[in-house]
Residue, then its C-alpha position, 0 to 999 in steps of 0.5 A: m718143342a723140339t722145333k723151338d729148341l732147334t731154332a733157339v740153338e741155331s740163332t744163338k750160334k750167330r748172336g755173339v759173333s753178330t754182337t761183336r761185329r756190331m760193336f766194331q762197326l759202331a766203334w768204327r764210326m767214332r773218330g777216336f777209334q779211326f784216329g787210334l787205328g790209323t796211328f797204330l797201323v802207321l806205327v806197325l808198318a813203320a816198325i816192320i818196313l823201315p828197319e828192313v829197307t834202311d842202310l843204317s844199323a841198329t847195333k853197329i857202333n859209329v863213334r863219329a856220330r855219337f850224341t847227334p841231336p835230332f834233326f830240328m836241333e842245331g847240329g842235327t841231320l836228316a840222316h838221323l831224324a831222332g838223333t843218335d845215342q852214346l854209341g852213334r846208333d840211330l835212335l829212330l831205327r832202334s826205337l822202331i825195332g823196340l816197338r816191333n819187339a814190344l808189339g810182338i810180345g804184347v799181341a802174342s801174350v794177350f792171344l795166349m792168355f785169351i785162349l787159356g783164360c777163356t778155356l778155363g773160364i768156360i769150363s769153370g762156369y759151365w760145369g760148376r761144382w768141384v771143377d769150378t771150385i778147383l779152377m777158381r782157387v787156382t785163379d785166386a792163388q795166381l792173382s795173389v802173386p804180383l807180376i813183378v815178383l813173378a817176373i823177377t823170380i822166373l826171368g832172374v834165374t833164366r836167360p830172358s828172351a821173348g819166349t820167357i817174357i811171353a810165358v811170364l805175362v801169360l802166367a800172370g794175365w790169364p786169371i783176369y780172362a778166366r774170371v770174366v768169362r766164368s761170369v758169362a758162362l754162368a749166365e749163359r748155361e741157364r738160358e733156354y738155348v742151352r737147355g734146348a741143345k741138351i734136349l737135342g743131344a748136344s755134348d757139353i763140348r759142343i755147347m761150350l765151343i759153338m754156343i757159349a764161346p761166341n757169346i764171350l767175345p763182346p765183353i772180353a774184346f775190348v779188354a784184350v785190346l787194352d791188355v796189349a798196351r798193358m803188356m807192352i808197358f810190362e815188356a818195357l819195364f822188364g827191359f828197364i830193370g834189366i830182366g827183359i830182352q838183353p842187348p844188343t837187341p833194342t827194346f824200349g826198356n834197355i834204350i831208355s835205361d841206358g839213356t837215363k845216364y845222359i839225360i841232362n846233356n843229351w835228353w833225346i836218348p831216353t825221350m825219343p823212344g819214350l815218346l814213340l812208346i807213349i804214342a803207341l800206347l795212346s793209339i791202343n787205349v783210344m781204340g779200346s775205349a771206343l770199343e768199350r763205349a760201343r759195347n755199352k751202347i749195344f747192351a744198353g739198347v741205345i742202338 
């Protein structure tokens, strides 16, 4: 009996990681995932490299170049491919910096809410009883507070920064992960390998970290990928309504917000950063959808 339990315990350590690897391998074969990943990597490299190597400034005012149209319009120039804004600042450069800020905030917030939500979800689902009751009531209370209300309350009384925006997004987003992971932990704690581990003397912490935690990756991985896009949207929304990162630091939100005043005669000011944001979100959503289809095929036994 002990040998059988030991075999089950050892095999389950690799089951979740192996399933996650298979999910990414299957998604990689999908053209949509390849297109999304390729587009995403190009945008990331452009956002990291181009602002550092160009001679242009994202914040320096150049009155002579104000309202320069994109290069494909009459009066446009290759020096400003996407045109300039009302202060003569290069829109492509500002949009790339805005993309870098949005991606940084999106990835950091999803990573932190993933860690927090998964930790509380595993504890709640595995231990159950009064621990589960308390954590789930806290989760319900957090879910009842709209994100925009929470953001206005916190960011409205503090100086908005990347750190405070990440804190707001994490505070609003972790309950979703906790709910999903709790349901997985509830199912996993009843399996034979958990019982075998207890018989062999494994501690609760070891069971949760080494045996149950890897098995939460498949159902939560594509959620995390899609959430990066969702966090980027909220970051842009905060900037648009004036509670995001403040000028002169460029963000999608404050660039588009300033550009709406000139949209009739100079449509490219709000449109160009908006198009870049749409492309970035589309690439992330395509990757997330491919991962979801791959996961569904694996659990449906198609492969």
